[in-house]
C-alpha positions, 0 to 999 in steps of 0.5 A, spaced: 557 121 542 558 118 550 552 114 553 551 120 558 553 127 557 553 133 562 554 140 560 554 146 564 549 143 568 547 149 573 541 147 579 539 152 583 533 154 588 531 161 587 537 165 586 541 160 590 546 156 586 547 148 588 551 146 582 555 150 578 557 149 570 558 141 572 561 137 566 561 130 566 561 124 561 560 117 561 562 112 556 559 105 555 562 100 559 566 105 563 566 107 571 566 114 572 568 115 580 564 122 582 568 124 589 567 129 594 565 131 601 558 131 604 554 136 601 559 137 595 553 136 590 554 129 588 547 126 589 544 132 586 548 131 580 545 124 580 538 126 582 538 131 576 540 125 571 534 121 574 530 128 573 528 127 581 529 134 583 524 137 588 520 142 584 523 148 588 529 147 584 531 149 577 536 146 572 539 149 566 544 146 561 544 140 558 544 133 560 543 128 554 543 120 555 543 116 549 541 121 545 535 123 549 535 130 552 533 129 560 531 136 562 526 137 556 524 129 556 516 128 557 515 125 564 512 119 560 519 118 557 522 119 563 518 113 567 520 108 561 528 110 562 528 110 570 529 102 571 529 100 564 535 104 561 538 108 568 538 104 574 540 107 581 542 104 587 541 109 593 545 110 599 541 107 605 538 100 603 533 100 609 530 106 607 530 104 599 526 098 600 519 097 602 519 094 609 512 090 608 514 087 602 518 081 601 524 082 597 521 077 591 515 082 590 520 088 590 525 085 585 519 083 581 515 089 581 519 093 576 520 087 572 512 087 571 511 094 570 516 095 565 515 089 561 508 087 562 511 080 564 506 075 568 507 074 576 510 067 575 515 070 569 517 076 573 518 072 579 523 067 575 527 073 573 527 076 580 530 069 582 535 069 577 538 076 578 538 075 586 542 069 585 547 073 580 548 078 586 550 073 591 543 071 594 542 064 593 535 061 593 536 056 599 538 061 603 534 067 601 528 065 598 523 070 595 519 070 601 524 074 605 523 081 608 528 086 608 529 086 616 531 079 616 537 081 612 544 084 614 546 091 611 550 088 606 545 083 604 540 089 603 544 092 599 545 086 594 537 086 593 537 094 592 543 092 586 538 087 584 532 091 583 537 096 579 540 091 575 534 087 573 532 090 567 539 090 564 540 098 564 545 101 560 547 106 566 547 104 573 548 110 578 551 107 585 550 113 590 555 111 596 553 104 595 558 101 601 558 107 606 555 103 612 558 096 610 564 093 613 571 093 609 570 085 607 563 087 605 565 093 601 570 089 597 565 084 595 559 089 593 565 093 589 567 087 586 560 085 584 559 092 581 565 091 577 563 084 574 556 087 572 559 093 568 564 088 565 558 083 563 553 088 561 557 093 558 553 098 562 556 105 564 557 106 572 557 112 575 560 111 582 559 116 587 563 116 594 566 121 599 572 116 600 577 117 594 580 110 596 573 107 595 573 109 587 581 108 586 581 101 584 574 101 581 574 108 576 576 108 569 576 116 570 574 120 576 571 127 577 572 131 584 567 136 586 566 141 592 561 146 593 557 144 587 563 145 582 568 140 579 575 141 581 578 136 577 577 131 572 581 126 568 583 119 568 584 116 575 591 114 575 593 121 572 589 125 576 591 121 583 598 122 581 598 129 579 593 132 584 593 138 580 588 142 585 589 143 592 582 139 594 584 133 590 590 133 595 586 134 601 582 128 599 588 124 598 591 125 605 584 125 608 583 117 605 589 115 609 589 120 615 590 117 622 588 122 628 593 122 633 590 121 640 593 121 647 593 114 651 588 115 657 591 114 664 591 107 666 585 105 671 587 105 678 588 098 681 581 095 683 577 101 680 570 099 678 569 099 671 564 104 668 561 098 663 562 091 664 560 085 660 560 079 663 559 072 659 554 075 655 550 070 650 544 072 646 539 067 642 534 068 637 528 063 635 531 059 629 527 058 623 522 053 623 523 047 617 519 042 620 512 041 623 515 036 628 521 038 630 523 044 634 527 049 631 534 050 633 536 057 636 540 062 632 546 064 637 547 072 635 552 073 641 556 068 644 560 068 651 562 076 650 566 079 655 570 086 656 570 092 660 571 099 659 573 104 665 572 112 665 576 115 660 577 109 655 575 108 648 574 101 646 573 099 639 568 093 637 569 091 630 567 085 626 564 084 619 556 085 618 552 080 622 557 078 627 553 081 633 556 088 634 549 092 634 546 086 638 551 087 643 550 094 643 542 094 644 543 089 650 548 094 653 542 099 652 537 094 655 533 095 648 534 087 648 535 082 654 541 077 654 539 070 654 545 069 659 551 073 662 551 080 665 551 087 664 553 092 669 553 100 669 557 103 674 557 097 678 549 096 678 547 090 673 542 093 668 541 086 664 535 084 669 532 090 671 525 091 670 523 096 664 520 101 670 527 101 673 531 103 667 530 110 666 536 112 671 541 108 667 539 110 661 540 117 663 548 115 663 548 112 656 547 115 649 547 112 642 549 114 635 545 110 631 548 107 624 543 111 619 541 118 621 535 118 616 532 113 620 534 116 627 530 122 626 522 123 627 
């Protein structure tokens, strides 16, 4: 018997089907890649395994984990399974973590709840798992809060919480979506190492076929709530029997064609000009008698954008991209340098005078869930 077996799973809201006859199995120590476009039913499948579906949804079929019928198990049994035997890494770490609790409290909380360990023992275990996921004590004490960490570091905390009790199955729902390519590779390597060390099964969910290609032993391709194709990764990707699998493979390497904009006229005023911008933040105090050294988030950055141009700002997480964007939007003030919009400097304007400038700018933030009221 497989560690996880899903047979003919159907999930619906009233008469509207969300999942249709989904079949999937994961063996101990195996990585299963679940891929498909947004809205294909990947996350809904994971929530069914955790039995965290909204009450308005009805599930039929068979979901068996380690011999336990998930769909009919009592809630008390599911509470023991969640975290203890099945861990889950949710898609957006900032919304998965409690902003008013330290990372130590959040990792230790599940350990205490499931094992009855003392606070000291739970914190000791939390420290060990945080060390294991790449957050050493000298840089990341248990007293750190989520907002003090980068996106990749927060994702490591979420992985630590999910793996603290050494579950038999880990579900990772889009664990690298908001990360740069360097951190993405590090997180995937970490998940692979944890699977090899602990012989646990991993359900790796992604909309990006390239993410799971090197990780997954087998893949299942979903679309519109149905399984389109499933099998060993190498064979499935080489044969690409279903047209949708071919479509996903092409999309993962697609580079859109675009026309070059006309060169700006000589002497034209840039639409946006960033000139020698610096941003310092107060450093962490380590001594009562010594002033902390400031932390420099942005150091002497200059560039300009003319009307009709597209400029890409790239770099690894924590390099200052979002900090610079906040200064352009006048949500933060630069420590030094100047920012000009349509030739007018905005970095020194008082808050009351910024409204006309902000009408000329719009921003799409990183996390859509956190952007909505």
